[in-house]
C-alpha positions in Angstrom: 99.7 133.0 86.2 98.7 131.9 89.7 99.4 128.4 91.1 95.7 127.6 90.3 94.8 127.7 86.6 91.2 127.3 85.6 90.8 126.8 81.9 87.5 124.8 82.1 84.7 125.4 79.5 87.0 127.2 77.0 86.4 124.9 74.0 90.2 124.3 73.9 91.6 121.8 71.4 95.2 122.6 72.4 96.7 123.8 75.6 97.6 127.5 75.6 101.2 128.5 74.9 101.4 130.5 78.1 101.2 127.2 80.1 104.6 126.3 78.8 106.3 129.6 79.3 109.6 129.5 81.2 108.8 129.8 84.9 105.0 129.5 84.5 105.2 125.7 84.0 106.9 125.4 87.3 104.3 127.5 89.2 101.1 125.8 88.3 100.0 123.4 91.0 96.3 122.9 90.1 95.1 122.8 86.5 91.4 122.5 85.6 90.8 121.6 82.0 87.3 120.2 82.4 84.8 120.4 79.5 87.1 121.1 76.6 88.0 119.1 73.5 91.7 118.5 74.1 93.5 116.4 71.6 96.5 114.1 71.6 99.4 114.7 69.1 98.6 112.7 66.0 101.0 109.8 65.5 102.1 111.1 62.1 103.2 114.3 63.8 105.5 112.9 66.5 108.4 115.1 65.3 106.1 118.2 65.4 107.6 120.6 67.9 104.3 122.6 68.3 103.4 122.5 72.0 99.8 122.3 73.3 98.8 118.8 72.7 97.5 116.9 75.7 100.7 114.8 75.5 102.7 117.9 76.5 101.0 118.0 79.9 104.1 116.2 81.2 106.0 119.4 81.0 104.0 120.8 83.9 106.1 119.1 86.5 104.7 120.9 89.6 101.1 119.8 89.0 99.5 118.2 92.0 95.9 118.3 90.8 94.7 117.8 87.2 91.1 117.8 86.1 90.6 116.7 82.5 87.0 115.5 83.0 84.5 115.7 80.2 86.9 116.0 77.3 85.6 113.0 75.4 88.9 111.3 75.6 89.1 107.7 74.4 92.6 107.0 75.5 94.3 107.5 78.9 96.8 110.4 78.7 100.0 108.4 79.4 101.9 111.7 79.8 100.3 112.2 83.2 102.3 109.2 84.6 105.4 111.4 84.3 103.9 114.0 86.7 105.6 112.8 89.9 104.0 115.4 92.1 100.4 114.6 91.0 98.1 113.5 93.8 94.7 114.1 92.2 93.7 113.1 88.7 90.1 113.6 87.6 89.1 111.8 84.4 85.3 111.4 84.8 83.0 111.9 81.9 85.5 110.6 79.3 85.3 107.4 77.2 88.5 105.8 78.5 88.1 102.0 78.6 91.7 101.1 79.6 93.9 102.4 82.3 97.6 101.4 81.7 99.7 99.8 84.4 102.0 102.9 84.3 99.4 104.7 86.5 101.0 102.8 89.4 104.0 105.2 88.9 101.9 107.9 90.5 101.4 106.0 93.7 103.7 107.3 96.4 
């Protein structure tokens, strides 16, 4: 997988397993997930080890640019605040009404 990964317009509910393969997750610098239907891990499945929920995005530590626009998200994906290399976050076209103060952790 190249440093740029475009998974836009794929009707994804979950992130593909290959994103979390050893080595691959350290190579991806730009990830475009625009116009999908990504989901958060349900609160009753916190112990679920299945990867692919939007919450698992924090495992992609090398990300510098993340586009999750137009996913009909209602909640800010707090997991992105753990992406210390992130310099670009595109959230437009979602229904997020609250940005948590943890977003300040991304400011360098």
